[in-house]
Every structure is written in C-alpha cells, then in structure tokens.
Residue, then its C-alpha position, 0 to 999 in steps of 0.5 A: m774964817t770970816d768974823a761972826l757978823t759975816k758968818n750970819a750974813p747971807p752969801v754974796p751972790g756969785n761967791g761961794l756955794d749955791a746949790r739945790l741938790v735934787v736926786d731921785r733914787g727909787d722911792f727916795r728923793l733928796d731935795v736939799t738946798l745948801r748956800a755958803a760964803p767963802g770961809d764958811v764951814v757947813a756941817v750936814l747932819g742926819p741919821n743913817g739913810a737921811g741923804k747926807t752921803t748922796a748930797l756929798r756925792a752930788l757936790a763932788g759930781l759922783t752922783d748926777l742931779t735929777d733937778g736943781h742946780l749947783r753953782l760954785d763962785g757963780v760957775p755952774l758945775e752940773r755938767v762939769p765932770p768930777e775931775s775938772r771941778p775945783v773940789g777937794v774931797v777927804f773920804q771917811d777911809y782916806l783912800l790914800f794910794p798904798h804904793l805911794s809915799a805921803l809926799d807923792n800922795v799929796a803931789f798927785g792932785p797938783r800933778c793931775q792939774g798939769m803941774p810939773k813933778a818938781a813943783a808938785r812935790a814942792r807944794a806937797a812938801e809945804w802942805l805936809a809941813r803945815m800938817g806937822l808931817a814933814e818927817h813922814a814925807g817918805a812913809r807909805p800909808r801902812r806906816l802911818s797912824g790913823g791921825q797921820a793918814q787923816r792929815v795926809a788925806l786933808a793935805r792931798a785935798l788942799a794941795t789942789r787949792p779947791r774952792l769947795l772942800l768936802l769932808d765925809e765923816p773925816l774923824a770916824a775911823l779914829d779912836a777916841r783919843t786920836r779923834l780929840d787931837v785931830r779934831a782940834q788940828l782940823r779946826r785950825h786948818l779949817d780956820d785958815f781955809e778961804a773957800v767953802a767947806v762942807l762936812v758930812t757927819h753923824d757926830p754932833l760934837d764934830a759938827m758943833v766944834l768944826a762948823d759955823r752952821l749946821v744943816v740937819v737933814e732927815d728923809g732927804r729934806v732939811v728940817q732945821e739949819g742955823a748956828p750950832a748954839e741956836i740949834a742946840r738950844h732950840p731943837r725942832t725934831d726928836y732926832i736933833a733933841h737926841l743929838v744935843g741931849l734934851n727931852l723935847y715935847r710939842g704942845r700948845a701954850e697958854g701962859h705958863t701951862v703947855r698942853l702937850d700933844a701927847g701927854p699931860s700938861l706941863t708948867t714952864a718958866d716961859d709965858l707964851s701963847g700958841p704952838v710951842f716946843v718945850t725942852f729940858p735936859p735929862d739932869a733936870v729930872t729928879l727921881h723918887r720912890d714915892r711921890p715927892a711931898g712938899s717939892s718945889a717941882r711943878n711937874v711930877w709924873r708916875c713913870e716906869v723904867a724902860g732902860l738903863e745905860s751907864r755913863g761913867d759916874r752917871v746913869r741915863v734912865a729911859l722912862s716910859g709913861e706920859p710923858a716919856l722922858a730921859a733922866d740922868v742920875g748918879t750911880v749912887a742914887a740909882a743904887e739907892l732907888g733900886l732902879h731896874t727895868g720895870a721899876m716904878v718911880w716918880a719923876a719931877v722937873k722944876a718949871a725953872q729948868t724947862h725952856a719953851y719956844p714957838a713951834 
C-alpha cells in the first residue's frame, strides 16, 4: 500500500477506480460514487438492503448500470462483459469448484485468460505458497477448512492479476477464532496488492482493520465517507453511531450547551455555535437508583430500562426517556442496581466525556 499522505490524496486522474454507480430496481435506486487510487482498500459499509451487494455486482459487471460511469485506470468498462474485465472477485461463500483441486481452482482464471496449462499451474502453485497452502495444493474444497477455502478463493482472484479486487463479505462464513487469524492474513495480502480493492461488509471491525477508507451507504446513497478513525470519531447517522458503539444526538449549540432536536439540553466540553452532533460512549454513562447528589456530572436524566444484553463481564443497558441512550455497566453493578426491563434509574454523564462537532 501507499503511504498515509498518498492515501488521503485524491486519486490521480486516469489511475485506479472512478465510478458513479446508478442502478434502478423497482422502487430502489442506487446512486453511489466510488473513487480509489491504486493500492487503496475501500470498504463499503451499510445495513441490509442499503445497496452494498448491488454496487459490487455493478463493479463486477453482473448488474447493468442504469446511468453513471465506470472507469478503471482510465478505461471505460460499462460495455465490457464480466469475463473480460480485469476484475477479481472473492465471494462470501467462496464458490470454489468442488471437483477441482485447490491448485486447479487457482489455475482456472489464468487458463481462461489463455495461459498454457503448465504456466497456469505454476502461477497457481506460487499463489498457494504465498497463502501458506502449498501442502494443500492437491486437496479438493471439501477437505479444506473455512479459513483455507477463503485463502484459496483469494489466491484464485489474485492469480489473474486484476486491477480491481472485489471482496464480498469475505470473512462472514468463518467462526470467530478463524476469522481473527484470517483477517490478519488478509490484511497482509492487501498490503501487498498494488491495484484497487473494494471490500463490501456489514462488520465494522473488518472494515476498520482492512480498509484505508470507508464509504457508508444507506438507502442507496453515500451518507458518510472518510478514514476509519475519522468516521469512528465523528459519526453522522444513527447507523454509523451504532456500528462504532456511540450514543449520538443532533442539536443546536450555544457555547457549552446543546439543545437537542429530540430531548432536553445537554452540557458538553466543547464550545460551539450552531447545528452540531454530540456523542459519548455507553461506558461514560453511570446509573443510579436515586438522583445523584453532589455529583460532578452535568447531565442527569430519569430513564426507564428498555432492555438488557449481557456482554461478558459487562451489561449493555438500553434506556428510554429524554434522551434515549445506551449504557455499559459491570455485571456486579447491574445486580446491585436490580436492573430489569421497566426499572426506573437515573443516568448521568460528565460534560468532559462528551464530544460535540459541527453537523
């Protein structure tokens, strides 16, 4: 991959990916712009039905564009059939040929490009070695673990030397332990990939670890894009805030006071004026049976417990009221407070633990 300064610069005209993907399907319309320089890894995030898979299929040529354009390294691809595009795809379920060995699965792409059988198999053997799978070259897919099958699928996609690599939920089929290992391996391979990679996922951790830039899509539109750290710190929709684990509110600031659009005023550490977003993490919220007396917290609200979710030694508490919010407390504290659905509690947040930024 290129260095951090290059990552934050706009793509050089004529190099990399330049696409405006417009697809009409009944009442749904996808209208998403994607640009990336060679070496970039872009993650497209969004809830189910947002249009992520439609965007990936349009890039691969499996879904026709209604409007817009698609250029790769300056070459228009709108009328190029899928099999002729310099695009490699790793599908969620890998789609390996069950009757072929791992070696012949990887050699399939180069063979389709006209490479002689011996040369294609030699290239496939090289890619399997890079993936740490040389000893599994003769194994058929049913004899491979989920992580091994994922790496064979990645090798098959890369063996064609694509200028655009598409990864469709590449880790979704793996168990938690395997996912951790394969995610780290995939990151290393993407570090060495010199063209554009587009990752479609609903998993924020996959996106944060693997991508240089995030593009968040909701209802067929881009709602936010930028570096992972920037989006994690400054979410602009409820979906993104939920992904990164923050309480998010919108309001109007006058100094350190923000009048929320839906709810009471909130005191923040930031001195701003005009429309703003305010965030704070669930673990910044403290819960009390009685209104805290003498507390240094500037924000105190009466709330009702709407739901409880165990998370190891912590409990995520959904609270209804003005404002609605989420809190994280220890299991011992939850027991001492007698938390249950319908219980009334006081929630407090210190101004120093809030973060406000322009809307």
